[in-house]
C-alpha positions in Angstrom: -9.0 10.6 6.6 -8.7 11.6 3.5 -5.6 11.6 1.4 -4.1 13.5 -1.8 -1.0 12.0 -3.4 1.2 14.8 -5.6 3.5 15.0 -8.3 5.4 18.0 -8.4 8.1 20.1 -7.9 11.5 18.2 -8.3 10.5 14.4 -8.9 9.0 14.3 -5.6 6.1 12.9 -4.9 3.9 13.5 -1.6 1.2 12.4 0.3 -1.6 14.4 2.3 -4.1 13.4 5.6 -6.6 15.3 7.4 -7.6 14.1 10.5 -4.6 12.6 11.2 -4.1 12.3 15.4 -1.3 13.0 16.7 -1.5 9.5 17.8 -1.5 7.8 14.0 1.9 10.8 13.7 3.6 8.9 16.0 3.7 5.5 14.2 3.9 6.9 11.3 6.9 8.7 12.5 8.6 5.0 13.5 6.6 3.2 10.8 8.9 5.6 8.6 12.1 6.1 10.1 13.7 4.0 7.8 12.5 5.8 4.5 14.0 8.4 4.6 10.6 10.4 3.8 9.9 13.8 5.2 6.7 14.8 7.6 5.6 17.7 8.3 2.6 17.9 10.6 0.1 20.5 11.3 -3.6 20.7 12.9 -4.5 17.2 12.2 -3.0 17.8 8.6 -0.2 15.5 7.7 2.2 15.6 4.2 4.6 12.6 3.4 7.5 14.1 1.4 9.3 11.5 -1.1 13.1 11.4 0.2 14.5 14.5 -1.6 17.1 14.4 -4.6 20.5 15.6 -4.7 19.5 18.0 -6.7 16.5 19.1 -4.3 19.2 19.6 -1.9 21.4 22.0 -4.0 18.6 23.9 -4.4 17.6 23.7 -1.2 21.0 25.3 0.2 21.0 27.9 -2.0 18.1 28.9 -0.7 18.6 28.2 2.8 22.3 30.9 2.5 20.2 33.3 0.3 17.5 33.0 3.3 20.2 33.7 5.7 21.7 36.5 4.8 18.4 38.2 4.1 16.9 37.7 7.9 20.0 39.2 9.1 20.0 42.1 7.1 17.0 42.9 7.8 17.3 42.5 11.2 15.4 38.8 11.4 15.6 36.9 14.4 15.8 33.5 13.1 15.9 29.7 14.3 17.7 27.0 12.2 16.1 23.3 12.9 17.1 21.0 10.0 14.9 21.6 7.0 13.5 24.1 8.9 13.3 28.0 9.6 11.5 29.2 12.2 11.3 33.3 12.6 10.0 35.3 15.7 
């Protein structure tokens, strides 16, 4: 497993892990459930981000609203999933 640490963005840190199995992801998800950490997983790669700040949430909310308006204007079908936007 390879681990990389980043401290970019709005004061949040992130860890990137590769070669993570689904079983490991489920264990980490359970272990970190109370921390507020955000996990993103795709094809064995896992990103663990520190909890977001209030400043980040304001920016995220504004960006979410702009994307919502844009996709509706362009008639792009999308589904809001919490902090994730999926288009299809």
